[in-house]
C-alpha positions in Angstrom: 75.9 80.3 55.3 75.4 83.9 54.2 78.3 83.8 51.9 77.0 80.8 50.1 73.6 82.6 49.8 75.3 85.7 48.2 77.4 83.3 45.8 74.4 81.6 44.5 72.5 84.8 44.0 75.5 86.4 42.0 75.7 83.3 40.0 72.1 83.5 39.2 72.2 87.3 38.3 75.6 87.1 36.4 75.0 83.7 34.6 72.5 84.8 31.9 74.6 87.9 31.4 77.6 85.8 30.7 75.4 83.6 28.6 74.5 86.4 26.2 78.1 87.7 25.6 79.5 86.9 22.3 82.1 84.0 21.7 85.1 84.2 19.9 83.5 82.5 17.1 80.6 85.1 17.3 82.9 87.8 16.9 85.0 86.1 14.0 81.7 85.5 12.1 80.5 89.2 12.8 83.8 90.5 11.3 83.7 88.4 8.2 80.1 89.4 7.7 80.5 93.0 8.2 83.5 92.8 5.7 81.1 91.3 3.3 78.4 94.0 3.7 81.2 96.7 3.2 82.0 95.0 -0.2 78.3 95.1 -1.2 77.6 91.5 -0.6 74.3 90.3 1.1 74.8 87.7 3.8 72.1 85.2 4.5 71.9 82.1 6.3 70.7 79.2 4.1 70.8 75.4 3.9 71.7 73.4 0.7 71.3 69.9 -0.5 73.6 67.4 1.2 75.2 64.8 -1.2 77.0 62.8 1.3 74.3 62.1 4.0 74.6 59.1 6.4 72.0 56.5 6.0 70.2 57.7 9.2 70.3 61.4 8.0 68.3 60.3 4.7 65.6 57.9 6.4 64.2 57.9 10.0 64.0 54.8 12.1 60.3 54.9 11.2 61.0 54.8 7.4 60.1 58.4 6.8 62.5 59.9 4.0 64.2 63.0 5.3 65.8 65.8 3.2 69.3 66.0 4.4 70.7 69.6 4.1 73.9 71.7 5.3 73.6 74.7 7.2 75.7 77.4 5.7 76.0 81.1 5.0 75.2 82.6 1.4 77.3 85.6 0.4 75.4 86.9 -2.6 76.4 89.7 -4.9 73.2 91.6 -6.2 72.6 92.1 -9.8 69.9 92.3 -12.3 70.0 90.4 -15.5 67.4 89.5 -18.3 65.9 86.0 -17.7 68.1 83.6 -19.2 66.0 80.8 -17.8 63.2 80.5 -15.6 65.0 78.6 -12.6 67.9 79.4 -10.4 71.0 77.4 -11.0 72.7 75.9 -8.0 76.0 74.1 -8.3 77.0 71.7 -5.3 80.5 70.9 -4.6 80.9 67.2 -4.8 82.1 65.7 -1.8 85.1 63.0 -1.5 82.5 60.2 -0.8 79.0 61.1 -2.1 76.4 58.8 -1.0 73.4 60.0 -3.1 73.0 60.3 -6.9 73.6 63.4 -8.7 74.2 64.9 -12.2 77.8 66.3 -12.8 78.0 69.6 -14.2 81.5 70.2 -14.6 84.5 68.7 -12.7 83.9 68.6 -9.2 80.6 70.1 -9.4 76.9 68.9 -9.5 73.6 70.2 -10.2 71.1 70.7 -7.2 68.1 69.0 -8.3 66.1 68.9 -11.5 65.4 72.8 -11.6 69.1 73.5 -12.1 69.5 71.2 -15.0 67.1 73.3 -17.0 69.3 76.5 -15.8 72.6 74.8 -16.6 71.5 73.9 -20.1 70.9 77.6 -20.7 74.2 78.4 -19.1 76.3 75.9 -20.5 75.9 77.1 -24.2 77.8 80.2 -23.5 81.4 79.5 -23.4 82.4 82.8 -21.9 80.2 82.2 -18.8 81.3 78.5 -18.3 85.0 79.5 -18.5 84.6 82.3 -16.0 82.5 79.9 -13.8 84.9 77.4 -14.1 88.1 79.6 -13.1 85.6 81.1 -10.4 84.9 77.8 -8.6 88.5 76.8 -8.6 89.5 80.2 -6.7 86.6 80.1 -4.0 87.6 79.2 -0.5 88.0 75.3 0.2 84.8 75.3 2.5 82.5 76.5 -0.2 79.8 74.1 -0.7 77.9 75.7 -3.4 77.5 78.6 -6.0 74.3 79.9 -7.2 73.3 81.9 -10.3 69.7 83.8 -10.3 68.5 86.8 -12.1 68.8 88.8 -9.1 72.1 87.7 -7.6 75.3 85.4 -7.8 76.1 83.6 -4.5 78.7 81.5 -2.8 77.6 79.3 0.0 80.2 78.4 2.4 80.8 77.5 6.2 83.0 80.7 7.0 85.9 78.9 8.3 88.1 81.7 7.3 90.2 84.3 9.4 88.8 87.7 9.2 92.2 89.1 8.6 92.6 87.0 5.5 91.4 87.8 2.0 88.7 85.3 1.8 85.6 87.7 1.7 87.5 90.1 -0.8 88.3 86.9 -2.9 84.6 85.9 -2.8 83.4 89.4 -3.8 85.9 89.7 -6.7 85.1 86.0 -8.1 81.2 86.8 -7.8 81.8 90.2 -9.7 83.6 88.6 -12.7 80.8 86.1 -13.0 78.1 88.8 -12.5 80.1 91.1 -15.2 79.9 88.2 -17.7 76.4 87.5 -17.0 75.4 90.9 -17.5 77.4 91.4 -20.8 75.7 88.2 -22.2 72.1 88.7 -20.8 72.0 92.5 -20.1 70.7 94.4 -17.2 67.0 94.2 -16.5 65.4 97.6 -16.6 62.4 97.0 -14.4 
């Protein structure tokens, strides 16, 4: 009987400690995010609009509209450009089976909401930016969900399915840097 009590006490003491230990997935994500920080990227947990929600994800059983979103991670490259438009541009990757209406910006990519439409109109007029943006979007990881341009940063939103020993984070940084360079060349750096 004493052995059973000792075993239960040990499980009660060690159980919470084992629960707090990082899983292999946690370790992989930590390595990816550390690589990103070492390359000058900010890493932020975000959520973005979902273009392929199921009906139950869009409306509750009580008829209340929901805002279906993907949880993802934004890898942001800080920059500072003069204001080209008032709103942030977010391009969403069009899924294989979209279930909600959207506005196509370029092949395979849609605008996120009406705010992005005004921003896209400002960007789309500059051929050098749209060319680099089109090339960049084709080179980002397959699990990329969105790309954003703001006066403070450019970002890649993705699900981080990459292996830390691969070159996915380096690739994201290089592609965001190319886009940042062309934006700064077009709009100039902000001085304040």
